[in-house]
Phi, psi and omega in degrees: 000133181284148180281132176280134178260123179259153178286132180295149176273111179236158177219160177247134180229139179301138175280322184220123180294341180258050184294147175294151184292337182254003180219129178238123177245133183228146173273136178264116185247132176246111188062237184260000184248151176282125183252349182174197179216161182227141177231134172236127180230132178290130172266322174200188186298336184244000187231139176237144169258134181243154173218136178233127176242131178243137171294156184304323182290345181265353184280153177061030179234006181088359182291321179298317179294317178297320178296317180298321177302315179295319180295318179294322175298318179294320178298318177298316179301325180280356177091013179287145176260339178209157181229138175245144174225138179245138179210190179252159180302326184276355180273075185296324180297310180297317180297319180296318179296315181298313180295322179297335177267008174100010181288147168255141184254144169239131183245133175224102185065237179268356183266137178238131173246123178254134179241131177240123174276131181259141178241000000 
């Protein structure tokens, strides 16, 4: 019998209650421990740039995908119409998660910009 894979339970918590109006930093928590961090920065009134960093122990466990889902929900709540994420050509894990969530990629040298339209 094949093993069912469940989505990890992750949450986002403010790092600083006095956050700047154009930058939001959140701790990414898996169960009771901090597994990484998330950053959302306004590019303009309708666009956010996001960044997700995962500790090594949190990688390849579905936490990045679950975190991206939460970040996209938060971006929608904030009224964003699109989200950009920047990574490198060699960051296959991040690129796969972004594309799986509907991102289109633009490549320039070693830099990759992923764009997600929010509905």
